[in-house]
C-alpha positions as CSV (number, residue, x, y, z in Angstrom):
1,X,-5.9,-6.6,9.9
2,X,-4.9,-4.7,6.9
3,X,-6.3,-1.0,6.6
4,X,-9.8,-0.4,5.3
5,X,-8.7,1.2,2.0
6,X,-6.4,-2.0,1.1
7,X,-9.3,-4.3,2.0
8,X,-11.7,-2.4,-0.4
9,X,-9.3,-2.4,-3.1
10,X,-8.3,-6.1,-2.7
11,X,-11.9,-7.2,-2.5
12,X,-12.8,-5.2,-5.6
13,X,-10.1,-6.7,-7.5
14,X,-11.3,-10.1,-6.4
15,X,-14.7,-9.4,-7.8
16,X,-13.4,-8.0,-11.2
17,X,-11.1,-11.0,-11.6
18,X,-14.1,-13.2,-11.2
19,X,-15.8,-11.4,-14.0
20,X,-18.4,-9.7,-11.8
21,X,-19.5,-6.1,-12.4
22,X,-18.7,-3.8,-9.6
23,X,-18.3,-0.1,-8.9
24,X,-15.8,1.9,-6.8
25,X,-17.4,5.0,-5.0
26,X,-15.1,7.7,-3.7
27,X,-16.3,10.6,-1.4
28,X,-15.1,13.7,-3.3
29,X,-16.9,16.5,-1.6
30,X,-18.7,17.3,1.6
31,X,-20.7,20.2,3.0
32,X,-21.5,20.6,6.7
33,X,-21.3,17.6,8.8
34,X,-20.5,14.2,7.1
35,X,-20.1,10.8,8.3
36,X,-16.9,10.0,6.3
37,X,-14.1,12.2,5.1
38,X,-13.2,13.1,1.6
39,X,-11.1,10.4,0.1
40,X,-13.2,7.6,1.7
41,X,-14.0,4.7,-0.5
42,X,-16.3,1.7,-0.8
43,X,-16.7,-1.0,-3.5
44,X,-20.2,-2.6,-4.6
45,X,-20.6,-5.8,-6.4
46,X,-23.4,-6.6,-8.9
47,X,-24.4,-9.4,-6.2
48,X,-25.2,-6.8,-3.6
49,X,-22.0,-7.3,-1.6
50,X,-20.5,-4.1,-0.2
51,X,-17.1,-3.3,1.4
52,X,-16.0,0.0,2.8
53,X,-18.2,2.9,3.7
54,X,-19.3,6.3,2.5
55,X,-21.7,6.9,5.2
56,X,-23.5,5.4,8.1
57,X,-25.3,2.9,6.0
58,X,-28.3,4.6,4.4
59,X,-26.4,5.9,1.3
60,X,-24.9,2.4,0.8
61,X,-28.4,0.8,0.9
62,X,-29.6,3.4,-1.8
63,X,-26.6,2.6,-3.9
64,X,-27.1,-1.1,-3.7
65,X,-30.9,-0.7,-4.6
66,X,-30.0,1.6,-7.5
67,X,-27.1,-0.5,-8.8
68,X,-29.1,-3.7,-8.6
69,X,-32.0,-2.1,-10.7
70,X,-29.4,-0.7,-13.2
71,X,-28.0,-4.3,-13.7
72,X,-31.5,-5.8,-14.0
73,X,-32.3,-3.3,-16.8
74,X,-29.0,-3.0,-18.5
75,X,-29.9,-5.3,-21.4
76,X,-33.1,-3.3,-22.2
77,X,-34.5,0.1,-21.9
78,X,-35.1,1.3,-18.4
79,X,-38.5,0.6,-16.9
80,X,-41.0,3.3,-17.0
81,X,-40.6,5.8,-14.2
82,X,-37.0,4.8,-13.4
83,X,-34.9,8.0,-13.8
84,X,-32.4,7.7,-11.1
85,X,-30.8,4.3,-11.6
86,X,-27.0,4.2,-11.7
87,X,-25.8,4.0,-15.3
88,X,-23.0,1.5,-16.3
89,X,-20.6,4.0,-18.2
90,X,-17.9,6.3,-17.6
91,X,-17.4,7.9,-14.1
92,X,-20.5,9.5,-12.8
93,X,-21.3,11.9,-10.0
94,X,-24.0,11.4,-7.4
95,X,-25.0,13.9,-4.7
96,X,-26.9,13.1,-1.4
97,X,-28.4,15.4,1.3
98,X,-29.0,18.4,-1.0
99,X,-32.3,19.1,0.9
100,X,-33.0,18.8,4.5
101,X,-35.5,16.0,3.7
102,X,-32.8,14.1,1.8
103,X,-30.3,14.6,4.6
104,X,-32.9,13.2,7.1
105,X,-33.8,10.3,4.7
106,X,-30.2,9.1,4.2
107,X,-29.1,9.6,7.8
108,X,-26.8,12.5,7.2
109,X,-26.2,14.9,10.1
110,X,-28.0,18.1,10.1
111,X,-27.0,20.1,7.1
112,X,-24.8,17.4,5.7
113,X,-24.3,16.9,1.9
114,X,-22.1,14.3,0.3
115,X,-20.9,14.0,-3.3
116,X,-19.6,10.7,-4.7
117,X,-17.8,9.8,-7.9
118,X,-18.7,6.4,-9.1
119,X,-16.3,4.2,-11.3
120,X,-17.9,1.3,-13.0
121,X,-16.1,-2.0,-13.6
122,X,-12.6,-0.9,-12.7
123,X,-9.8,-2.6,-14.7
124,X,-8.7,-5.8,-12.8
125,X,-5.0,-5.5,-13.9
126,X,-4.8,-1.8,-12.7
127,X,-6.4,-2.8,-9.3
128,X,-3.9,-5.7,-9.1
129,X,-0.9,-3.3,-9.6
130,X,-2.3,-0.9,-7.0
131,X,-2.8,-3.7,-4.3
132,X,0.6,-5.2,-5.0
133,X,2.3,-1.7,-4.7
134,X,0.7,-1.1,-1.4
135,X,1.6,-4.5,-0.2
136,X,5.3,-3.7,-1.0
137,X,5.1,-0.7,1.4
138,X,4.8,2.0,-1.3
139,X,2.5,5.0,-1.5
140,X,0.5,5.5,-4.7
141,X,-1.7,8.1,-6.4
142,X,-4.5,6.7,-8.4
143,X,-5.6,9.2,-11.1
144,X,-8.8,8.7,-13.0
145,X,-9.7,10.6,-16.2
146,X,-13.2,11.5,-15.5
147,X,-14.2,11.7,-19.2
148,X,-13.0,8.3,-20.1
149,X,-12.5,6.3,-17.0
150,X,-8.8,5.7,-17.8
151,X,-6.6,5.1,-14.6
152,X,-3.0,5.9,-14.0
153,X,-0.9,5.0,-11.0
154,X,2.0,7.3,-9.9
155,X,4.4,6.7,-7.1
156,X,4.4,9.3,-4.5
157,X,6.5,9.8,-1.4
158,X,4.0,11.8,0.8
159,X,0.2,11.8,1.1
160,X,-1.7,14.7,-0.5
161,X,-5.3,15.8,-0.2
162,X,-7.8,14.3,-2.8
163,X,-7.8,16.2,-6.2
164,X,-11.0,16.6,-8.2
165,X,-10.9,19.4,-10.6
166,X,-13.6,18.2,-12.8
167,X,-11.3,16.4,-15.3
168,X,-9.1,14.3,-13.0
169,X,-9.9,12.4,-9.8
170,X,-6.6,11.7,-7.9
171,X,-6.7,9.8,-4.6
172,X,-3.6,8.9,-2.6
173,X,-3.4,5.4,-1.0
174,X,-0.6,4.3,1.4
175,X,0.3,1.0,2.8
176,X,-1.2,-0.2,6.1
177,X,0.1,1.5,9.2
178,X,2.4,-0.5,11.4
179,X,3.1,-0.6,15.1
180,X,6.1,-2.2,16.8
181,X,5.7,-3.0,20.4
182,X,8.7,-3.6,22.7
183,X,7.6,-6.2,25.5
184,X,5.1,-8.8,25.4
185,X,3.4,-8.2,28.7
186,X,-0.3,-7.9,29.6
187,X,-0.6,-4.2,28.6
188,X,0.9,-5.0,25.2
189,X,-1.9,-7.8,24.5
190,X,-4.6,-5.1,25.0
191,X,-2.7,-2.5,22.8
192,X,-2.1,-4.9,20.1
193,X,-5.6,-6.0,20.0
194,X,-6.9,-2.4,19.8
195,X,-4.2,-1.7,17.2
196,X,-5.3,-4.7,15.1
197,X,-8.9,-3.6,14.8
198,X,-7.8,0.0,14.1
199,X,-6.1,-1.3,10.9
200,X,-2.6,-1.5,12.0
201,X,-0.2,-4.4,11.4
202,X,1.3,-5.2,14.6
203,X,4.7,-6.7,15.6
204,X,5.7,-7.5,19.0
205,X,9.4,-7.9,20.0
206,X,10.6,-9.5,23.3
207,X,13.8,-11.6,23.9
208,X,12.5,-12.7,27.2
209,X,11.1,-16.2,27.1
210,X,9.0,-16.0,30.1
211,X,6.9,-13.2,28.6
212,X,6.7,-14.8,25.1
213,X,5.3,-18.2,26.4
214,X,2.2,-16.4,27.7
215,X,1.5,-14.4,24.5
216,X,-2.0,-15.1,23.1
217,X,-3.0,-12.5,20.5
218,X,-3.4,-14.0,17.0
219,X,-2.6,-12.1,13.9
220,X,0.5,-10.4,15.6
221,X,4.2,-11.2,14.6
222,X,6.2,-12.1,17.6
223,X,9.9,-11.7,17.4
224,X,12.7,-12.8,19.8
225,X,15.6,-10.6,18.7
226,X,17.1,-7.7,20.6
227,X,14.8,-4.7,20.4
228,X,17.3,-2.5,18.9
229,X,18.2,-5.1,16.2
230,X,14.4,-5.5,15.5
231,X,14.0,-1.6,15.0
232,X,16.7,-1.5,12.5
233,X,15.4,-4.5,10.5
234,X,11.8,-3.2,10.7
235,X,12.5,-0.6,8.1
236,X,10.5,2.0,10.1
237,X,8.8,4.7,7.9
238,X,6.4,7.6,8.3
239,X,3.5,5.2,8.7
240,X,5.2,3.3,11.5
241,X,5.1,3.8,15.4
242,X,7.5,2.3,17.9
243,X,6.3,2.0,21.6
244,X,8.4,0.6,24.4
245,X,6.4,-1.2,27.2
246,X,9.0,-3.2,29.2
247,X,10.1,-0.6,31.8
248,X,13.4,-2.2,31.4
249,X,16.1,0.2,30.1
250,X,18.3,-2.6,28.7
251,X,15.5,-3.4,26.3
252,X,13.7,0.0,25.8
253,X,16.6,2.6,25.6
254,X,18.5,1.3,22.6
255,X,15.3,0.5,20.7
256,X,14.1,4.0,21.4
257,X,17.3,5.6,20.2
258,X,17.0,3.5,17.0
259,X,13.5,4.6,16.4
260,X,14.2,8.2,17.0
261,X,16.5,8.1,14.0
262,X,13.8,7.1,11.8
263,X,10.6,8.8,10.2
264,X,8.3,7.0,12.6
265,X,5.2,9.2,13.2
266,X,5.1,8.2,16.9
267,X,7.9,7.1,19.2
268,X,7.0,6.6,23.0
269,X,7.7,4.6,26.2
270,X,5.6,3.7,29.1
271,X,6.2,5.1,32.5
272,X,5.5,7.9,35.0
273,X,6.7,11.4,34.6
274,X,9.6,10.6,36.9
275,X,10.6,7.7,34.9
276,X,10.5,9.6,31.9
277,X,12.7,12.3,33.2
278,X,15.2,9.6,34.3
279,X,15.1,8.1,30.9
280,X,16.0,11.4,29.2
281,X,18.9,12.0,31.7
282,X,20.3,8.4,31.0
283,X,20.1,9.0,27.3
284,X,21.7,12.4,27.6
285,X,24.4,11.3,29.9
286,X,25.4,7.9,28.3
287,X,24.4,8.2,24.7
288,X,25.3,11.7,23.8
289,X,21.6,12.9,23.4
290,X,20.5,16.4,23.8
291,X,17.0,17.8,24.7
292,X,16.5,18.7,21.0
293,X,17.3,15.1,19.8
294,X,14.9,13.6,22.3
295,X,12.0,16.1,21.6
296,X,10.2,13.5,19.6
297,X,10.3,10.9,22.3
298,X,6.9,10.8,24.0
299,X,6.5,10.0,27.5
300,X,4.5,9.6,29.7
301,X,2.5,8.2,26.8
302,X,-1.2,8.3,26.7
303,X,-4.0,10.8,26.9
304,X,-4.8,11.4,30.6
305,X,-8.2,9.6,31.5
306,X,-7.3,8.5,35.0
307,X,-6.5,4.9,33.9
308,X,-4.8,2.5,36.2
309,X,-5.7,-0.9,34.7
310,X,-3.9,-2.5,31.6
311,X,-7.0,-2.3,29.4
312,X,-7.7,1.4,30.4
313,X,-4.0,2.3,29.8
314,X,-4.1,0.7,26.5
315,X,-7.0,2.8,25.6
316,X,-5.3,5.9,26.6
317,X,-2.2,4.9,24.6
318,X,-4.1,4.0,21.6
319,X,-6.1,7.1,21.6
320,X,-2.9,9.3,21.6
321,X,-1.4,7.2,18.7
322,X,-4.6,7.8,16.6
323,X,-4.6,11.5,17.5
324,X,-1.0,11.9,16.3
325,X,-1.7,9.8,13.2
326,X,-4.7,11.8,12.2
327,X,-2.9,15.2,12.9
328,X,-5.2,16.1,15.9
329,X,-3.3,18.7,18.2
330,X,-3.0,17.3,21.8
331,X,-2.5,19.5,24.9
332,X,1.0,18.3,25.4
333,X,2.1,19.1,21.8
334,X,0.6,22.6,22.1
335,X,2.4,23.2,25.4
336,X,5.7,22.1,23.8
337,X,5.1,24.4,20.8
338,X,4.2,27.3,23.0
339,X,7.3,26.8,25.2
340,X,9.6,26.7,22.2
341,X,7.9,29.9,20.9
342,X,8.4,31.6,24.2
343,X,11.9,30.6,24.4
344,X,12.6,31.9,20.9
345,X,11.1,35.3,21.6
346,X,12.4,35.5,25.2
347,X,9.1,36.2,26.8
348,X,8.8,33.3,29.1
349,X,10.4,30.0,30.5
350,X,9.2,26.7,29.4
351,X,6.5,25.2,31.5
352,X,6.2,21.5,32.3
353,X,3.8,19.2,30.3
354,X,0.1,19.3,31.5
355,X,-0.6,15.8,30.3
356,X,0.2,13.4,33.0
357,X,1.0,9.7,32.7
358,X,-2.0,7.4,32.2
359,X,-0.1,4.8,34.2
360,X,0.4,4.5,37.9
361,X,3.6,6.3,39.1
362,X,6.4,4.0,39.6
């Protein structure tokens, strides 16, 4: 399953290629609580079909209603009393939830206000170039001149916040996130399924035939080479994560070492605290690693929720992956940062991590 932004842009391109009128809505500003963050997009076709989201649904319903009415009256003057239909012109702004009554009407949280920029009939060729660039694994900034609607695509190497200075709207889009899982066991099936519906492209690697024959999750690439070779060929980037789930050092350790030498946003391995300490000791003793070089290796992985069964363990791991992806501080990360600061200024000894393994001790 590709990420939502790519789905929206690909669908919008399809509508425009077929000659259908459509609009692209972008959340450019929020005040108070808001169902969707700045930069979120949705596309709306003249048929009423919609993909993506800018709210919990009520704003989408209003946009469909207004856009349909605007299309019905586009060939003639607006009907009497219609003053808020969406025009078919250069990009326009629309704001929801200015008053408490409007916020309640559109299902916005208490005090929530949402501002959108609507782009009408985006150019199909530009959309195709954008979608193809994302499919090639590259990050792109889409810049729209608000006075004219002219669009420019710029290659970028890092995400940046949405820009809306009144003259230009610049939104950065990245390729889909990818997850590489080492081992094709039962836990992997649950984690792969959760990653798919979270918008990740999932690849599973397991050279053991007895595990591969039972694999049953569609939409996942299943590879048979040795894990360290797969990691090298995977072209791991900052939108990738690598997770070892076999409990077998012969498969996990070399793959983890390869992953740690990349820009992967998350590298981790299953196991108890004791197993994690043993892994660190092995890598330091036999592979010339140091505590500093292994600092990015997560383990025990997963947010502690008292999980014991494979589906619950998968939930805890997926939650941690998403938290790291979204930049949410975790207790373990804050403890590590505190320990490093304490060592630097000489005020304390490092304390052990407070986030225990979500798996049963082994």
